[in-house]
C-alpha positions, 0 to 999 in steps of 0.5 A: 939414585936421585932424591927428589926435593921435599914438597914445600909446606906452609908453617904450622899456623898457616896449615891450621888457618887453611883448614879452618877457613875451609870449614874442615875438622881435623877428623875430616882432613885426616880422612882425606889424607889417610891418617889419624886425627892425632897425626893432623893435630901434631902436624898443625902444632909443629911437633911432627912433620909429614914425610914421603907420600903423606907429605905430598898428599898433605901439601896437595890438599893444602894447596887446594884449600889455599886456592880462592873459591869462585864467587857464585850463588851458594848451592842449596843445602838440604837440612840435616836430619835431627840427631837421634836421642842419646841414651846411656843404656848399653844393650848386650847386642850393641857393638862395642867401640872405644875410640872415634873412627878417626883415632882408630889408626892401627899401631905397629905390631910388636913381636915378643922378641922386642924389648922396646919399639923398633922405631920411636916417633921423633921430630920430623919423622912420622911412622908409616901406616901402610904396613899396619894390620887392620883393627877391629871396632874400637871400644868408644862410641863413634861421633862426628863433629858438627860442621857448623858453629853452634851456640856455646853450651852451659857447663851442665850441658857440656858435662852431660854431652861428655858423659853421654859420649864417654860413660857407656864405653868407660863402664865397659873398659872398667869391667875389663880391668876389674871383672866386676860390674858394680865396681865398673859403674861406681868407678865411672860415676866417681870419676865423673863426679870428680870431673864435675867438681873440677869442671873449670879445669876439665873443661879447658883440658886438651883431652877431657875424655882422657882426664876422666878415663885416667880417673876412672882407671885409678879408682877401679884399680885401687887396691883398697877395694879388697877391704870393702865387704861388698867386694870381698866375694867374686861376681858371677862370671860371663856365661860364655866359656871363651869370655870367662877364659879371657877375663880370667887371663886379664884378671891374672895380669898385674894391674899396670900390665892389664891397664896397658893392654886395655889402653893399647889393644882395647881403646886403640891409643898409641904407645906414647899416649899409653905410656903418658896415661900410665905414667911410664916411659915409652920403653917401659910401656912397650915391655908391659904390652909385650909381656901382657900379650905373651901371658895372654897368648900362653894361655889362649894361643888363638889370641896371639894376633893383636887384631884378633885380641882387639876384636875379642876384647871388644866382644867381651866388653859388649857381652855384658849388659852394663848400664850407666847412670843418668848425667843429672844423677851423677851431677847431683851426687857430686854436689851432695858429696861436695856439700857433705865434705864441706859441712864435715870440714866446717863441723870439724873446725868448729869442734876444734875451736870449741875444744881449744877455747874450753882448754884455755878456759879451764887450764890453770893460770899458775903452777900447782905442785903435785900432791906427794904420795902418802907415807907408811906409818909404822905401828898402826894395824891395817884396817880390818873388814867389818866383822867380830874383833879378835882377842888381840884387837879387843885388847888393843881397843881396851888399851887405847880407850884407857890411855886416851887423853883429852886436850893438846897433851894427847899429842905429846909422846909419853915415856914408857 
């Protein structure tokens, strides 16, 4: 059997230059090759190398992009329609999505007998997607990247755009994790408030949506909420019986298993990305996913298929009417919280300085020995309460009055 030589590919930097020169986004190039945007990003960074038919398709596309464009009059381009206004209201009938369409690549199906992945992605090896099952709609809003270069956004505009894109889906994801509508909204708002406080760090992050998602999940799964009076009693369950059963199964899972299941089967992340976000190794994340699927399939056998489970998670998240706050309100709340804690820190510092100064002012400058405790004198009768004197006390008083002497000699003991 003869083996054909691998199709030559340009270096990773040249691949990215060719794509940018053709005014193509990673999502558009990924749709042409038939892979996900994360795969194209890995190819252009040099972390992985395509193999097989994907390598041939990718090399052919890059060769076409490298060909010079014939000169001629530029074709007229119809003006793009005005984008629809972005709203954060989540109607109950709207379809639920958790990941952009270019990242909705399916994952290899893990059987309950596997303890880890059958095949780990390594350098130079890219998993095939031909045998992967079809996935339903993801749990994030679908967006398309602009083809042209726009003017730079202000920090507030960039934050509002990220919030409008991620907040509606994050509220639904947090609801799957907690089963509480109010806690889901609060978790997303606190995560975005923290993101606004650290916006210089979040703005340059490789995945700002993932940064906010991790913060929202951490706050939603915090065990301290059980001590808050408003969250001691359960909220009304979903109206549909199947939704109630699925939500009960999810809430019965341990928090790490629940988070792994939502990220992999709900959001549609890959196993390495899920392991990184849950701060676990890839084999540990695979085991958590398998155990979570087994627990769900044990109580709900119809959800043993990962594709069906993904669809049911999307339906459960979209069944509830969840509403996210407006971006200006979130930014204002973050600024008020920052001002409050700043003023509290200043007040505490001033109080500490004042207490220290008062202590230094009133503290003694020399050693003063403590006053020794009093000694008991024998022969002195105890003090009596107010009232008539007894016969013995009257005799003692008369004796003392008779023997009382004036002057210093009264202190000299007299012999009896």
